One Martini backbone bead per residue (centre of mass of N, CA, C, O) as a GRO file, in nm:
protein
  259
    1UNK     BB    1   0.097   0.035   0.020
    2UNK     BB    2   0.055   0.357   0.001
    3UNK     BB    3   0.186   0.663   0.113
    4UNK     BB    4   0.059   0.953   0.291
    5UNK     BB    5   0.074   1.318   0.306
    6UNK     BB    6   0.045   1.637   0.455
    7UNK     BB    7   0.111   1.944   0.269
    8UNK     BB    8   0.296   2.246   0.241
    9UNK     BB    9   0.507   2.489   0.169
   10UNK     BB   10   0.543   2.575   0.465
   11UNK     BB   11   0.591   2.299   0.599
   12UNK     BB   12   0.841   2.237   0.435
   13UNK     BB   13   1.013   2.486   0.503
   14UNK     BB   14   0.983   2.428   0.830
   15UNK     BB   15   1.194   2.167   0.797
   16UNK     BB   16   1.434   2.372   0.728
   17UNK     BB   17   1.786   2.378   0.755
   18UNK     BB   18   1.993   2.603   0.623
   19UNK     BB   19   2.311   2.524   0.507
   20UNK     BB   20   2.627   2.725   0.615
   21UNK     BB   21   2.916   2.516   0.667
   22UNK     BB   22   3.126   2.544   0.474
   23UNK     BB   23   3.466   2.607   0.498
   24UNK     BB   24   3.470   2.804   0.221
   25UNK     BB   25   3.283   3.014   0.312
   26UNK     BB   26   3.202   3.322   0.265
   27UNK     BB   27   3.042   3.601   0.347
   28UNK     BB   28   2.890   3.612   0.076
   29UNK     BB   29   2.778   3.328   0.083
   30UNK     BB   30   2.620   3.360   0.349
   31UNK     BB   31   2.445   3.596   0.270
   32UNK     BB   32   2.302   3.449   0.036
   33UNK     BB   33   2.191   3.218   0.216
   34UNK     BB   34   2.020   3.392   0.407
   35UNK     BB   35   1.842   3.515   0.185
   36UNK     BB   36   1.728   3.245   0.093
   37UNK     BB   37   1.602   3.161   0.359
   38UNK     BB   38   1.411   3.406   0.368
   39UNK     BB   39   1.262   3.367   0.091
   40UNK     BB   40   1.158   3.063   0.192
   41UNK     BB   41   1.088   3.042   0.495
   42UNK     BB   42   1.245   2.886   0.688
   43UNK     BB   43   1.343   2.783   0.988
   44UNK     BB   44   1.668   2.800   0.936
   45UNK     BB   45   1.994   2.929   0.978
   46UNK     BB   46   2.292   2.744   0.940
   47UNK     BB   47   2.573   2.842   1.137
   48UNK     BB   48   2.840   2.996   1.228
   49UNK     BB   49   2.903   3.180   1.504
   50UNK     BB   50   3.039   3.438   1.353
   51UNK     BB   51   2.742   3.483   1.191
   52UNK     BB   52   2.529   3.600   1.383
   53UNK     BB   53   2.523   3.907   1.324
   54UNK     BB   54   2.442   3.877   1.028
   55UNK     BB   55   2.179   3.719   1.076
   56UNK     BB   56   2.035   3.925   1.253
   57UNK     BB   57   2.022   4.146   1.040
   58UNK     BB   58   1.885   3.980   0.796
   59UNK     BB   59   1.639   3.841   0.989
   60UNK     BB   60   1.494   4.077   1.060
   61UNK     BB   61   1.140   4.022   1.076
   62UNK     BB   62   1.154   3.725   1.062
   63UNK     BB   63   1.093   3.357   1.100
   64UNK     BB   64   1.390   3.306   1.085
   65UNK     BB   65   1.618   3.128   1.246
   66UNK     BB   66   1.905   3.088   1.455
   67UNK     BB   67   2.170   2.826   1.379
   68UNK     BB   68   2.419   2.737   1.556
   69UNK     BB   69   2.730   2.574   1.582
   70UNK     BB   70   2.898   2.328   1.790
   71UNK     BB   71   3.160   2.134   1.784
   72UNK     BB   72   3.235   2.167   1.471
   73UNK     BB   73   3.220   1.830   1.353
   74UNK     BB   74   3.373   1.645   1.606
   75UNK     BB   75   3.338   1.700   1.933
   76UNK     BB   76   3.646   1.749   2.085
   77UNK     BB   77   3.591   1.926   2.297
   78UNK     BB   78   3.559   2.027   2.586
   79UNK     BB   79   3.310   2.080   2.794
   80UNK     BB   80   3.383   2.371   2.872
   81UNK     BB   81   3.398   2.475   2.579
   82UNK     BB   82   3.113   2.398   2.491
   83UNK     BB   83   2.963   2.564   2.700
   84UNK     BB   84   3.079   2.836   2.621
   85UNK     BB   85   2.981   2.828   2.325
   86UNK     BB   86   2.681   2.792   2.380
   87UNK     BB   87   2.639   3.043   2.552
   88UNK     BB   88   2.743   3.248   2.342
   89UNK     BB   89   2.545   3.177   2.112
   90UNK     BB   90   2.282   3.238   2.269
   91UNK     BB   91   2.356   3.528   2.365
   92UNK     BB   92   2.396   3.636   2.055
   93UNK     BB   93   2.113   3.475   1.908
   94UNK     BB   94   2.077   3.183   1.937
   95UNK     BB   95   1.786   2.959   1.906
   96UNK     BB   96   1.946   2.715   1.776
   97UNK     BB   97   2.152   2.439   1.885
   98UNK     BB   98   2.420   2.263   1.742
   99UNK     BB   99   2.568   1.953   1.858
  100UNK     BB  100   2.852   1.747   1.924
  101UNK     BB  101   2.944   1.473   2.028
  102UNK     BB  102   3.158   1.256   2.195
  103UNK     BB  103   3.254   1.000   2.008
  104UNK     BB  104   3.475   0.856   2.172
  105UNK     BB  105   3.296   0.824   2.429
  106UNK     BB  106   3.078   0.659   2.302
  107UNK     BB  107   3.269   0.422   2.203
  108UNK     BB  108   3.368   0.378   2.512
  109UNK     BB  109   3.111   0.394   2.714
  110UNK     BB  110   3.103   0.695   2.852
  111UNK     BB  111   2.806   0.785   2.977
  112UNK     BB  112   2.865   0.990   3.196
  113UNK     BB  113   3.006   1.196   3.020
  114UNK     BB  114   2.792   1.232   2.801
  115UNK     BB  115   2.561   1.319   2.987
  116UNK     BB  116   2.696   1.563   3.123
  117UNK     BB  117   2.747   1.725   2.867
  118UNK     BB  118   2.458   1.752   2.761
  119UNK     BB  119   2.340   1.881   3.012
  120UNK     BB  120   2.517   2.139   3.019
  121UNK     BB  121   2.441   2.242   2.736
  122UNK     BB  122   2.136   2.253   2.771
  123UNK     BB  123   2.142   2.456   3.005
  124UNK     BB  124   2.292   2.685   2.853
  125UNK     BB  125   2.068   2.720   2.636
  126UNK     BB  126   1.787   2.735   2.795
  127UNK     BB  127   1.848   2.992   2.971
  128UNK     BB  128   1.803   3.164   2.682
  129UNK     BB  129   1.557   3.012   2.515
  130UNK     BB  130   1.684   2.783   2.381
  131UNK     BB  131   1.773   2.506   2.172
  132UNK     BB  132   1.864   2.154   2.134
  133UNK     BB  133   2.087   1.974   1.911
  134UNK     BB  134   2.191   1.634   1.882
  135UNK     BB  135   2.480   1.501   1.741
  136UNK     BB  136   2.589   1.172   1.653
  137UNK     BB  137   2.719   1.042   1.402
  138UNK     BB  138   2.624   0.750   1.273
  139UNK     BB  139   2.862   0.642   1.093
  140UNK     BB  140   3.036   0.571   1.371
  141UNK     BB  141   2.797   0.385   1.464
  142UNK     BB  142   2.601   0.181   1.646
  143UNK     BB  143   2.290   0.101   1.732
  144UNK     BB  144   2.342   0.101   2.045
  145UNK     BB  145   2.436   0.396   2.054
  146UNK     BB  146   2.180   0.531   1.949
  147UNK     BB  147   1.988   0.430   2.165
  148UNK     BB  148   2.136   0.552   2.408
  149UNK     BB  149   2.123   0.849   2.314
  150UNK     BB  150   1.817   0.868   2.308
  151UNK     BB  151   1.777   0.821   2.610
  152UNK     BB  152   1.943   1.053   2.718
  153UNK     BB  153   1.790   1.283   2.565
  154UNK     BB  154   1.518   1.216   2.691
  155UNK     BB  155   1.594   1.251   2.991
  156UNK     BB  156   1.699   1.562   2.924
  157UNK     BB  157   1.504   1.711   2.722
  158UNK     BB  158   1.568   1.747   2.442
  159UNK     BB  159   1.459   1.859   2.136
  160UNK     BB  160   1.691   1.711   1.955
  161UNK     BB  161   1.782   1.464   1.722
  162UNK     BB  162   2.079   1.392   1.518
  163UNK     BB  163   2.251   1.226   1.276
  164UNK     BB  164   2.438   1.466   1.133
  165UNK     BB  165   2.673   1.687   0.970
  166UNK     BB  166   2.801   1.608   0.666
  167UNK     BB  167   3.129   1.546   0.779
  168UNK     BB  168   3.136   1.214   0.837
  169UNK     BB  169   3.393   1.070   0.720
  170UNK     BB  170   3.453   0.743   0.581
  171UNK     BB  171   3.663   0.497   0.525
  172UNK     BB  172   3.701   0.308   0.254
  173UNK     BB  173   3.812   0.029   0.084
  174UNK     BB  174   3.939   0.234  -0.151
  175UNK     BB  175   4.026   0.505   0.036
  176UNK     BB  176   3.788   0.662   0.046
  177UNK     BB  177   3.555   0.929   0.133
  178UNK     BB  178   3.242   0.888   0.311
  179UNK     BB  179   2.874   0.911   0.347
  180UNK     BB  180   2.533   0.853   0.452
  181UNK     BB  181   2.383   0.968   0.695
  182UNK     BB  182   2.044   0.965   0.645
  183UNK     BB  183   1.897   0.673   0.737
  184UNK     BB  184   1.622   0.487   0.769
  185UNK     BB  185   1.709   0.296   1.001
  186UNK     BB  186   1.804   0.526   1.192
  187UNK     BB  187   1.540   0.687   1.202
  188UNK     BB  188   1.370   0.460   1.325
  189UNK     BB  189   1.533   0.430   1.583
  190UNK     BB  190   1.505   0.724   1.684
  191UNK     BB  191   1.195   0.724   1.702
  192UNK     BB  192   1.157   0.471   1.887
  193UNK     BB  193   1.388   0.576   2.126
  194UNK     BB  194   1.234   0.835   2.155
  195UNK     BB  195   1.067   1.060   2.280
  196UNK     BB  196   0.791   1.215   2.160
  197UNK     BB  197   0.913   1.518   2.223
  198UNK     BB  198   1.146   1.425   2.050
  199UNK     BB  199   1.305   1.534   1.781
  200UNK     BB  200   1.390   1.483   1.430
  201UNK     BB  201   1.705   1.512   1.256
  202UNK     BB  202   1.797   1.522   0.913
  203UNK     BB  203   2.138   1.467   0.793
  204UNK     BB  204   2.251   1.381   0.505
  205UNK     BB  205   2.103   1.334   0.179
  206UNK     BB  206   1.875   1.556   0.165
  207UNK     BB  207   1.790   1.660  -0.184
  208UNK     BB  208   1.481   1.597  -0.220
  209UNK     BB  209   1.150   1.582  -0.209
  210UNK     BB  210   1.131   1.275  -0.167
  211UNK     BB  211   1.320   1.267   0.070
  212UNK     BB  212   1.153   1.447   0.256
  213UNK     BB  213   0.886   1.291   0.256
  214UNK     BB  214   1.004   1.028   0.365
  215UNK     BB  215   1.117   1.129   0.639
  216UNK     BB  216   0.847   1.238   0.738
  217UNK     BB  217   0.710   0.949   0.741
  218UNK     BB  218   0.923   0.870   0.991
  219UNK     BB  219   0.918   1.152   1.189
  220UNK     BB  220   1.042   1.391   1.063
  221UNK     BB  221   1.081   1.764   1.140
  222UNK     BB  222   1.390   1.792   1.038
  223UNK     BB  223   1.634   1.941   0.817
  224UNK     BB  224   1.941   1.933   0.654
  225UNK     BB  225   2.018   2.179   0.389
  226UNK     BB  226   2.134   2.282   0.052
  227UNK     BB  227   1.862   2.206  -0.140
  228UNK     BB  228   1.626   2.407  -0.094
  229UNK     BB  229   1.543   2.524  -0.368
  230UNK     BB  230   1.495   2.256  -0.518
  231UNK     BB  231   1.277   2.143  -0.331
  232UNK     BB  232   1.069   2.389  -0.344
  233UNK     BB  233   1.043   2.406  -0.652
  234UNK     BB  234   0.932   2.121  -0.687
  235UNK     BB  235   0.680   2.166  -0.524
  236UNK     BB  236   0.558   2.377  -0.709
  237UNK     BB  237   0.554   2.196  -0.969
  238UNK     BB  238   0.348   1.989  -0.806
  239UNK     BB  239   0.130   2.195  -0.660
  240UNK     BB  240   0.249   2.313  -0.399
  241UNK     BB  241   0.109   2.518  -0.157
  242UNK     BB  242  -0.063   2.680   0.106
  243UNK     BB  243  -0.229   2.437   0.091
  244UNK     BB  244  -0.328   2.148   0.192
  245UNK     BB  245  -0.192   1.837   0.071
  246UNK     BB  246  -0.200   1.523  -0.079
  247UNK     BB  247   0.080   1.301  -0.080
  248UNK     BB  248   0.298   1.087  -0.215
  249UNK     BB  249   0.517   0.840  -0.100
  250UNK     BB  250   0.843   0.784  -0.205
  251UNK     BB  251   1.105   0.583  -0.277
  252UNK     BB  252   1.411   0.675  -0.278
  253UNK     BB  253   1.753   0.649  -0.407
  254UNK     BB  254   1.881   0.745  -0.154
  255UNK     BB  255   1.980   0.759   0.179
  256UNK     BB  256   2.181   0.496   0.202
  257UNK     BB  257   1.961   0.310   0.216
  258UNK     BB  258   1.753   0.082   0.381
  259UNK     BB  259   1.419   0.040   0.326
   0.00000   0.00000   0.00000
């Protein structure tokens, strides 16, 4: 049986964190990206912390929120540094903060360390009225790590759990580096093992409208995307406008397989 969901152009746009995190992006690139995010009225512009002042200026008066990332992309800073960075980012105007777990500590099974770090960062963010998204970097993890992180984040009442940075490259058998990002099996695990009030963000590989519709059908409420314009223009071409319409969910060809 085919699956359907109800969407509008606005609901689709408000699932997107428009990603402006590539290490080579100049100020001009980021400015253009922030303006694109504003023109499509997405959920957030996802930026490096030093671009918060620029984002505040350009997004003033819009409903697009500012989403800086911390400890990005490898999560290797000390807890103290992460807390300082999270506090500074929220204090400067970040409304949603994405942070990367200490992946080595997760793989070591040092759950006390991992829990304490997420707790401290969540407290630093929420005291400013912001929310936290915790990035797992699933490509590096086994299913049992993902399940445990979902439980920790649920117990700590973080706002979102997130699959990937989009920069978690894993060495392949041929010596090249690549990543799978947001795969359907991992998204299903995250939705199943997270508390109902904890939202799921898919990042890495969601590049088409069909990709977006499919992950939404799995319970994803936010994605990180660089292909924002392509996704939303395709929605318009398919006749999706401001009124809710019922659309068929197709299994896309990307998203790391595992459907």
